[in-house]
C-alpha positions in Angstrom: 3.1 -25.3 -20.5 5.9 -23.5 -22.4 6.9 -20.2 -20.8 4.7 -20.5 -17.8 6.4 -21.4 -14.5 5.0 -21.6 -11.0 7.3 -21.2 -8.0 6.6 -23.1 -4.8 8.4 -21.7 -1.9 8.8 -22.6 1.8 10.9 -24.2 4.5 11.6 -27.7 3.4 13.1 -28.6 6.8 9.6 -28.5 8.3 7.1 -28.5 5.4 8.6 -30.7 2.6 5.7 -33.0 2.3 3.2 -30.2 1.9 5.4 -28.3 -0.6 5.9 -31.4 -2.7 2.2 -32.1 -2.6 1.5 -28.7 -4.0 4.3 -29.1 -6.6 2.8 -32.3 -7.9 -0.7 -30.8 -8.1 0.5 -27.8 -10.1 2.7 -29.9 -12.4 -0.3 -32.0 -13.3 -2.0 -28.9 -14.7 0.8 -28.6 -17.3 2.7 -25.7 -15.8 6.5 -25.7 -15.2 7.3 -25.8 -11.5 10.3 -24.7 -9.5 10.6 -25.4 -5.8 12.6 -23.1 -3.5 13.9 -24.0 -0.1 13.8 -21.2 2.5 15.0 -23.3 5.5 17.1 -21.4 8.0 18.4 -24.5 9.9 22.1 -24.4 9.2 22.4 -28.2 9.5 19.6 -29.0 7.1 20.9 -30.1 3.7 18.8 -33.0 2.5 16.2 -30.9 0.7 14.4 -32.1 -2.5 13.9 -28.6 -3.6 15.1 -27.4 -7.0 16.8 -24.3 -5.5 18.5 -24.9 -2.2 18.3 -22.7 0.9 22.1 -22.0 0.5 21.6 -20.7 -3.0 18.9 -18.3 -1.8 20.9 -17.3 1.2 23.9 -16.5 -1.0 21.8 -13.6 -2.4 22.1 -11.7 0.9 24.4 -8.7 0.7 26.5 -10.1 3.6 26.5 -13.7 2.3 25.2 -17.0 3.7 26.7 -16.4 7.1 24.3 -13.6 7.7 21.4 -16.0 7.2 22.5 -19.1 9.0 23.3 -17.5 12.3 21.8 -20.2 14.6 19.3 -17.6 16.0 15.9 -18.1 14.5 14.8 -14.5 14.6 17.8 -13.1 12.9 18.0 -16.0 10.4 14.4 -15.6 9.3 14.8 -11.8 8.9 18.0 -12.3 6.9 16.5 -15.1 4.7 13.5 -12.8 4.0 15.9 -10.2 2.7 17.8 -12.7 0.6 14.6 -14.2 -0.8 13.3 -10.8 -1.9 16.5 -10.3 -3.9 16.3 -13.8 -5.3 12.7 -13.6 -6.3 13.0 -10.2 -8.1 15.8 -11.6 -10.2 13.8 -14.5 -11.6 13.0 -14.0 -15.3 10.7 -17.0 -15.7 8.4 -16.5 -12.8 4.7 -16.5 -13.8 3.3 -16.9 -10.3 4.3 -18.0 -6.8 2.8 -19.9 -3.9 4.1 -20.4 -0.3 2.8 -21.3 3.1 3.7 -21.3 6.8 2.9 -20.2 10.2 3.7 -16.7 11.5 7.5 -17.0 10.8 7.1 -18.6 7.4 4.4 -16.2 6.4 6.5 -13.3 7.4 9.5 -14.7 5.6 7.8 -15.0 2.2 5.3 -12.2 2.3 7.8 -9.3 2.1 9.3 -10.8 -1.1 5.8 -11.4 -2.5 4.9 -7.7 -1.8 7.9 -6.6 -3.8 6.6 -8.3 -7.0 4.7 -6.2 -9.5 0.9 -6.0 -9.2 -0.6 -8.6 -11.5 1.8 -11.5 -10.9 -0.3 -14.2 -9.1 0.7 -14.6 -5.5 -0.9 -17.0 -3.1 -0.1 -17.6 0.6 -1.7 -20.4 2.7 -1.2 -19.4 6.3 -2.3 -20.1 9.9 -2.4 -16.3 10.3 -4.9 -15.7 7.5 -8.0 -15.4 9.7 -6.4 -12.6 11.8 -4.9 -9.2 10.9 -3.3 -9.8 7.5 -2.3 -6.2 6.7 1.4 -6.7 7.6 1.5 -9.7 5.2 -0.5 -8.2 2.3 0.6 -4.6 2.5 -0.2 -2.8 -0.7 0.1 -5.8 -2.9 -2.4 -8.1 -4.5 -1.5 -11.2 -2.4 -4.2 -13.8 -2.1 -4.2 -15.3 1.4 -6.0 -18.5 2.4 -6.5 -19.8 6.0 -5.0 -23.2 6.4 -7.7 -24.4 9.0 -5.3 -26.8 10.6 -1.6 -26.2 11.4 0.7 -26.9 8.5 2.4 -29.7 10.3 1.9 -32.8 8.1 -0.7 -33.7 5.5 -4.2 -34.5 6.5 -7.5 -34.5 4.6 -8.5 -31.0 5.6 -5.1 -29.4 4.9 -4.9 -31.3 1.6 -8.2 -29.8 0.5 -7.0 -26.3 1.4 -3.7 -26.8 -0.3 -5.4 -28.3 -3.4 -7.7 -25.3 -3.7 -4.7 -22.9 -3.3 -2.6 -24.8 -5.9 -5.4 -24.9 -8.5 -6.2 -21.3 -7.8 -2.6 -20.3 -8.7 -2.6 -22.6 -11.7 -5.8 -21.0 -13.0 -4.4 -17.5 -12.5 -1.3 -18.4 -14.4 -2.9 -20.4 -17.2 -5.7 -17.8 -17.8 -3.6 -14.7 -17.0 -5.4 -11.6 -18.1 -3.3 -8.7 -19.5 -5.4 -5.6 -19.7 -5.0 -3.4 -22.8 -2.9 -0.3 -22.2 -5.2 2.7 -21.8 -4.9 5.3 -24.5 -6.1 7.9 -22.0 -3.8 9.2 -19.2 -4.4 7.4 -15.9 -4.8 9.6 -12.9 -4.6 8.5 -9.2 -6.9 10.4 -6.8 -7.4 10.2 -3.0 -10.8 10.3 -1.4 -12.5 10.1 2.0 -16.2 10.0 2.7 -16.1 13.7 3.7 -14.4 14.7 0.4 -16.4 12.4 -1.9 -18.4 15.2 -3.4 -15.2 17.0 -4.4 -13.5 14.0 -5.9 -16.5 12.8 -7.8 -16.9 16.2 -9.3 -13.2 16.3 -10.3 -13.7 13.0 -12.0 -16.6 14.3 -14.0 -14.5 17.2 -15.3 -11.7 14.9 -16.4 -13.4 11.8 -17.8 -13.6 10.3 -20.4 -10.4 12.1 -21.6 -8.7 10.6 -18.6 -9.1 7.4 -16.6 -9.4 8.2 -12.9 -8.4 5.6 -10.2 -9.7 6.6 -6.8 -8.0 5.4 -3.6 -9.6 5.5 -0.2 -7.3 7.4 2.1 -7.2 4.7 4.8 -3.4 4.3 5.1 -3.0 1.4 2.7 -4.9 3.4 0.1 -2.2 6.1 0.2 0.6 3.6 0.2 -0.9 1.8 -2.8 -1.1 5.0 -4.7 2.5 5.8 -3.9 3.5 2.3 -5.0 1.8 2.7 -8.4 3.5 6.0 -8.9 6.8 4.5 -7.9 6.3 1.7 -10.4 5.5 4.2 -13.2 1.9 3.0 -13.6 0.2 6.4 -13.4 0.3 9.5 -15.5 -0.5 11.9 -12.7 -2.0 12.5 -9.3 -4.7 14.6 -7.8 -4.1 14.2 -4.1 -7.3 15.8 -2.8 -7.3 13.9 0.6 -4.1 14.0 2.7 -5.9 13.0 5.9 -3.4 10.2 6.4 -0.8 12.7 7.4 -3.0 13.6 10.5 -3.2 10.0 11.5 0.6 9.6 11.0 1.5 12.5 13.2 -1.2 12.2 15.8 -1.3 8.4 16.2 -4.5 7.6 14.4 -5.3 4.2 12.8 -5.2 5.2 9.2 -1.6 6.3 8.8 0.2 5.8 5.5 3.5 6.3 7.2 6.4 8.7 7.0 6.8 8.0 3.3 3.6 9.8 2.3 4.3 12.1 -0.7 7.8 10.7 -1.3 7.0 8.9 -4.6 5.2 12.0 -5.9 8.2 14.2 -5.1 10.5 12.0 -7.1 8.2 11.3 -10.1 8.2 13.7 -13.0 4.4 13.6 -13.4 1.7 16.2 -12.8 0.8 16.5 -9.1 -2.1 18.6 -7.7 -2.5 18.3 -3.9 -4.9 19.6 -1.3 -5.6 19.4 2.4 -8.8 17.2 2.3 -9.9 15.9 5.7 -6.7 16.9 7.6 -9.2 18.4 10.2 -9.6 14.9 11.6 -7.7 12.0 13.1 -9.3 8.5 12.9 -9.6 6.1 15.8 -11.6 3.0 16.5 -14.3 2.6 19.0 -14.3 5.3 21.8 -12.6 2.8 24.2 -9.5 2.6 21.9 -8.8 6.4 21.9 -5.5 7.2 23.8 -6.0 8.7 27.2 -3.9 11.7 26.3 -6.8 12.9 24.0 -9.4 12.9 26.8 -11.6 16.0 26.6 -11.1 16.6 22.9 -13.8 17.2 20.3 -14.9 13.8 18.8 -17.4 12.8 16.2 -18.9 9.3 16.1 -18.7 8.3 12.5 -20.0 4.7 13.3 -19.6 2.3 16.2 -16.1 1.3 15.0 -14.8 4.7 13.8 -14.4 7.8 16.0 -13.1 11.0 14.5 -11.1 13.6 16.5 -10.9 17.3 15.4 -7.4 18.5 15.0 -6.3 21.6 17.0 -4.5 24.7 15.7 -1.2 23.3 17.1 -1.6 20.0 15.3 -2.5 21.7 12.1 0.6 23.8 12.4 2.6 20.6 12.7 0.9 19.2 9.6 1.5 22.4 7.6 5.2 22.2 8.4 5.3 18.5 7.6 3.6 18.8 4.2 5.6 21.9 3.4 8.9 20.0 4.0 7.6 17.2 1.7 6.6 19.7 -1.0 10.1 21.2 -0.8 11.5 17.9 -2.1 9.5 18.0 -5.4 11.8 18.2 -8.4 9.1 19.1 -10.9 6.2 21.5 -11.2 3.3 20.8 -8.8 0.4 22.7 -7.3 -1.1 22.6 -3.8 -4.7 24.0 -3.7 -6.2 25.2 -0.4 -10.0 25.7 0.2 -10.2 28.6 2.6 -13.7 27.8 3.8 -13.2 24.3 5.1 -11.3 21.1 4.5 -14.0 18.4 4.8 -17.8 18.0 5.0 -17.5 18.2 8.8 -15.4 21.4 8.5 -18.1 23.6 7.1 -20.1 26.4 8.8 -22.6 24.9 11.2 -20.9 21.4 11.2 -19.2 19.7 14.1 -15.6 20.4 13.1 -15.9 23.9 11.8 -12.9 25.8 13.1 -11.5 28.6 10.9 -8.7 29.4 13.3 -7.4 25.8 13.2 -7.5 25.8 9.4 -5.6 29.1 9.3 -2.9 27.7 11.5 -2.3 25.0 8.9 -2.3 27.5 6.0 0.2 29.8 7.7 2.6 27.0 8.7 2.5 25.7 5.2 3.2 29.1 3.7 6.0 29.7 6.1 7.6 26.3 5.3 7.2 26.0 1.6 10.2 27.4 -0.3 10.3 25.3 -3.4 9.8 27.4 -6.5 8.5 24.3 -8.3 5.4 24.2 -6.2 2.7 26.8 -6.5 0.4 27.4 -3.5 -3.1 28.4 -4.5 -5.7 29.6 -2.0 -9.4 29.7 -3.1 -12.3 31.3 -1.2 -14.5 28.3 -1.2 -15.2 25.0 0.7 -13.5 21.8 -0.5 -16.8 20.3 -1.6 -17.9 23.4 -3.5 -18.2 23.0 -7.3 -15.8 25.9 -7.9 -13.1 24.1 -6.0 -13.4 20.8 -7.9 -13.4 22.7 -11.2 -10.2 24.5 -10.1 -8.5 21.2 -9.2 -9.3 19.8 -12.6 -8.1 23.0 -14.4 -4.9 23.1 -12.5 -4.2 19.5 -13.3 -4.9 20.1 -17.0 -2.5 23.0 -17.0 0.3 21.0 -15.4 -0.4 18.0 -17.7 -0.2 20.2 -20.8 3.0 21.9 -19.6 4.5 18.5 -18.8 3.8 17.2 -22.3 
């Protein structure tokens, strides 16, 4: 099919038969195919791939010698770096498929994650029935469990590989390109305990804006940051910064040290708040670190336990967010609800603690020195209608000024 090319990638020194099997299946659908060898065995050179491992390895900043080290661990890591550079430079790539065990999946997945959202990406892996978060990250990778080890063709593996190959072919052949929205697209962060606020903000902005809501579960925040970095959003209303609490206190829903970095660099309207920073997320009670024994907990469900943050922890978050806001190069607003940061942080609720909230506010005020960022304090709870209206109004003001 003219102009549509599928890339089939993997280690030809151990998986050549399987890779060629998938190649032939995809070629029969009429797509162009390119096979790429990612072998890290320095002595392997009899590959039937269109692109040799040496050619891929040459993309590494330190050259092929950095890849073919003779040590499997360093070789795989270096080949992954080289492959990412290689893949991002391909101008004819319409979709990509690869497979492997833990090493092979790790090798190809980081490069797949770097591709733009919307380009079809399929991985068949022995690791797909476990924790796939490290392999998928914030991308739209489709992972399929191989059932058997990928160590020679057999009827079961052939069926799985056939399904994967035809899935990729279908995604490429019938690729959907959505129409560009005429309305500005806004990214928003939400948690269960800030849902009332976020839904109300949406109602104030739609239909003049399209609102994309991201669940602040670590990957949600990372995905929002990635979309901003890729220039796919017109603005951000970051109501729920709870992932900062998990990052600093060791919770399970951290978005990492890079939270807020994309917003700081992007010249788009940003309105932030402190939604749900009164809590840190852990799993079942048995998973909570011993150092937090005796703290105030709330059982959200059997798999999620919430821990109330202390005044000291809130001070740490206030300083952390303040330092991030100091990096903003364009106008932004950070809006604080003085009467509570979440549904649990309201008078009469389990996490109501005005002194802890005040500690956050004071630390943020003391740290924030950036004249581009306006700090606004409002005498209401985060889920009050007045607060959601204020968030929408401040966003509109920034948006109009930015235009």
